[in-house]
N, C-alpha and C positions, 0 to 999 in steps of 0.2 A: 486933569494929569494926572491925579492920583487916581481916578475912574480909569484909565488906558491901563498903568501900573498894574493894578488890579484885574484887568484882564488878560494881561501880557505872564502873572504869573499863575494867572488860574489855568491854563495851556498850557505852562513852562512843566506846574508841577508833575503832572504823570511821568510827564520827559525825563525829570532828575530824578522819581522813585526806580524808572523803568534803567536808567543811569546805575542809581546807587545802587540795585538789587546784580546787576549784572557785576557791575564791581565787581561788591560780595562776591558773586559767584564766583567768579576769573580770580581773585585773592585764594580763595579756598581750593581750589583746583591746584592752584599752585603750592598753597603748604603742604595738602597731601603727598603732591607727587613730589615736595623736597623729600618728607617724612618718610615715604617710600623708597625714595633712593637712599639714603639711609642706610633705613634699614636694613633692606636688602646687602648694602655693601656692609655693613657691619657682619649680619649671619654671611655674606661668601668669607670676611676673614676668619670667623670661628672655624666657619666649616671647613678651609686651610689649617689655619694655626692645629684645628682636630686631627688631622691628613699629616700633617703631618708632625704630628705627636706618635700616631699610631705607627706608622710607617718609620718614628726611630723608638720605637714600641719593639717593630718585629723584626730590626735590626740589633735589637742587644744594645742599641745607643740609648743612655740614660735621660730624660725628659727632661734634659735642657734647652736656653737657645745660646745656640755660639756664635762667637762674636762678626760671623759674616752675615748672620740673622737680626742683629742689635737697631733700629733705628734711634738715632739722635732724635731727643726730645730741646727744641725750647723752652725752656721756661725762666722767667722772671722773679718766682722766689729763689733763695739761699739754697746753694745745694744741700748746706744739712739738716733740710727739712726733710729732707726724704730720706727713711726708714729702710734699712734693707731687710730688715727680720719682718718686717709689716709689708713687704713685697712677695717675698718668697711666701710666707703666710697665706697670701691671699691669691698667688700663681696656684700652690699644692691643694686650695681647693677650686679655684677654675678646672684644676685637671682630674681631681676625685669626682669631681660635677661630671664633666666627661666624660669618664670611666663609668659611670655610673651609668650616665645616659645613653651613648651607643656603644654597640656591640665589640669586643676587642674582634682584631679580625687572627681569622681560623691562618695559620700556619702551612706552608705550601702540600711541606710530606706528611702533615699529618691530614690534610684534607686530600693527598694522594690515596693517601690509605684506606682514609672513608669511603671514595669513591669503587678503590678493587675493593673491599670487603661486599659494598651494596652489590656486586655481580657474582660474587662466589658464594656458593654450596656451602654445605656446613660439611661436609668431604672433601671441598678445593679446602676450605677453613685447615682441614686438619692436615691436609695434604703440604702445605704454603709455611706453616707453623713456623719455620728457623728462618725467611724472608727476609731479610735486615730490614724492609717498610716498617715492620714491626720491633723487632729482637734490635733496634736502635737505641729503645731504650736502655739496654746492659752499659753501655755507653756513659750514658747519665750517674752510674753508680756507681760507688768504690771501688776499687782497685782488691776484686779478693779469685779468686781457685773459679773455672767455671763453673765448676759440678761439684762444688761442699753444698753443703748442706745451708750454713748461711746465708752465700747469696742467690741459693735459687730458690730456698722458701718465700723473698721481696722477688725477685727476677720473675717465675712463673705468672702469678698473677697479678704482672702489670701488662700484659701481656690484651694486646686488644682483641687478639687470633682465641686467646683460650675466653675470653667474654665473652665472644660474639656465638661458641659453640658452645657454652652452658647454658648459654637464651637461647641458643634454637635448638638446644637440645629435651630441656625439660618438656616433660609437655604433647615430645614428639613424637607421635604413632609409629618412625624410624630407627627411635631410639635406638634397642637393642641390634643398631644395621650401626648405629654408630662407635655406641661401646666396640665393636667389634671391631670396626678400624683403630678406633682405639689401641683396642691390644692388640692389635696386626704391625702397629707403627712401635712398641714395647718391643718385642719380640723383633722383631727388624733390628735393630739397635743395638740390642744387646750380643743378639749373635756375629761373631768374629769383629768386635769390637778390640779385643786385644791388637790384632792386627792391623788395623785402622789406626789405632792410637801409638805402634810401635811404627807409622809410614809417617805420620803426623808427624811425629817426635826426629824423624829424618829429617824430615822437609826442611825444618825449623832450624835442626843445625847447620843445613846444608844456606839456607836466605838467613842467617847470622841472628838464630833472632829473634826473626821481623818476619810473618807472614800477609803479606795483602792480595785479596782481592776480592771481584766485584759481589758473588751470589760464598753464602755458605760453603764453607769446607763439609766437606764428609763426616767431618773429627765433632766439628759444630753441629751438625742436621742432626746427629746422631745423640747429643747431649740435650737439644731442648726437643727433639722432638720423645726421648726417654722419660725426662721428666714433667714435661707436661700431659705427654700423655696419664703418668703415674697421678700427676692430683687431677686430670680430670675427672679420671676413672675413681674417684676416691668420691669426688665432690657429687657423682652422676649415682653415686650409692650403688655400683654394678658392683656388690657381692659378688658374685661367679667369676670374677678376675682375679679373688686372692690367691687363688693355687699358683697364678702365674703369676702374683707380684712374689709370693716367698720361695718360688723358682730364681726367681730375679733378685732377690736378695740372696739366698744360700748359695750363689752360683761363686763356682772357683774360680774365675779368671776374672781381668776388670769388668765395670759394669761403666756405662757412661751418666750412670746418674750415684747420686748420694745413699748407699746401702738404706741410714739414717733415715733419710727421706723417702724410698719401699718404708720402710720400717712405720713411718710416721703414717702415712694415709692406707695401711692396712690399721695400723691398732684404730685409724676412726672410724673403717670400715668393720671393727671389733664391738666397737661402743654402739652402734646405730646396729647391728646385728638385726635384724628380726629373728622369732624363738618359734614361728609358726617352720612344722615344718624340721626342725630341728629333732635329734634322735639325741634320748635321754641321755648319751656318752655323750655325743657334740652339743648339749647342750651342760653339761658337768665340766666341759673342758672350758668351756667360754667364762662360767663365772669361774672357773680358776686363773686364768691369764686375766678379767677386769679386774682381780681379786689384787693378784698384783702387779700389776700396771697400776694401778691407784693414783701413784702419788706423779704418776706423767703428766704433766703441765695441758693443758687445752685452748686447743687452738684462741685466736682472738677475728673477731669481726672489723674487718672497716665499708665503710660505703665510698665508692668510691666510682667514679664515671660510667657509663654505659659503651658496649661499644661503636652507638654512633654519636656519645658526644663530641663533637667539635674542639672538647680539650684534654687533656691527657691531665691527668696533676704533676708528670715529668716537668710540661712547659717552662721553661725556664723563668719565664713571665711571672709565675706561681714561686718557685724554687728559689726563685732569684729577687726579682724585685717584689714581690708580695702583691703582687694582685688578686683580687677572688675572681677566678675566673670561674668559679666551680659553684655557688649559689646560688644556681638558676637552671643548672646542668641537671638529668636524670639523672638517678643514682641508684648502683645495686651492690647487695652486698655481697663482699668477697671473704671468705675462710683465709688466717696468713696463720701460716703454721708457726710456734711461738716460738720469739726470742730465748735463750739459756741454753734449748735441748743443743745447738750445736758442741757444747762442755763435752758431749759423748762420742764426739767426730777428735777423730786425730789422724795426720798426716804421718806416715810414719816416712824420713827424709831420710835413710838410708841408702833403701834402693825400691826404690820406686819404680823401676824397672820390671823389675823383677818378683817383685811382690803383689801378687792382686790384691790381698785388702789395703794400698794403699792409703786408701782413705778409711780406718780402721772404725771400729761401732767399739764402742766401750765394752767389756764384755756381762756388765748388767743389760744390755740393749740384745747378745744373744744368745743372755739365756729367756729374757722378754718374748724374740722370737723364735726359739725354740719348745717353747710353751703357749704361741699362735699357731706354728707350724700344725702344734696335735689335734690344737679345736680345729684350723685348715680340713688336715686329714679329715674328724667325721664328721666334718659339717659336707664335705665334696668328695665322698669317697673314690669318686670315679674317674677322679681329676688327678 
């Protein structure tokens, strides 16, 4: 009997081993499948949460959970042990980690602008400088007179097209053609501007003080063209444009650009002006001017996103929500005209319609402009 049991055991032993092996294999597969399911479910939930977070950020909704999103959680523990501050800290950490890992969504108007710019030539970008797809940054800045120095010194360097034109022009074999186009825009903007301003004032009165248009008005176009051209001419070191800029400054009619802004642009060109080829008379006049203007403040430099960056520093997620979207973006150095110089510009509230210098400059600036004109005349006698 014992012999028979032993024989049966020997026969069944391989079968039991195979059964055990297959059983363990099946259990392992089931365990892996369940684990994958749980991980996939958590990943999908995390992705949904991050997508919801991005959607809320894009429309300006705070990154909080609404009452509709709350899921009741059953717990056998007393309610008192749930620390709201701890929950908030953990949630904030998760949100921050998600923002650090996942790229922020590009806002539609920015994406549309970048697509438009990718198809524009440099000359196209000059022509399109006033377009609302770019100049909308005007509406995110504090209200100021649209052609005052203090406004334009900040507004113009923020324009993405200005950054694109600078990038496209520096080192471009067609640089002189681009400078010619900028000079033409400056000339066009100041010619007949007094009449354009009068028409604008009349239309404003008829409209009850508010004009609405889907496209920039002629009044707005000339302001942007004139100021952007002035800034770009100076940044491109287009010294040959100094006679034109001086004529604009001394013009006896209203102009669409702050005279103080024009003066400071000329001043920067004088500071950087090469000495090669200057006559002794011109060099002496330049030295006299630089000595007289020695106490004028220098511009400061800002590192800002390039014209191809998906984010602009005026993005509300940066300015309001304090998200650091620019830390990994390509940057370009932009000169910003100095704060504090605006004290040399004063509005003449008495008769702004009749006074061609209603954005008047301080007599000190006028005196410096006269000295600068002496140099310009000596250096460019044919203009």
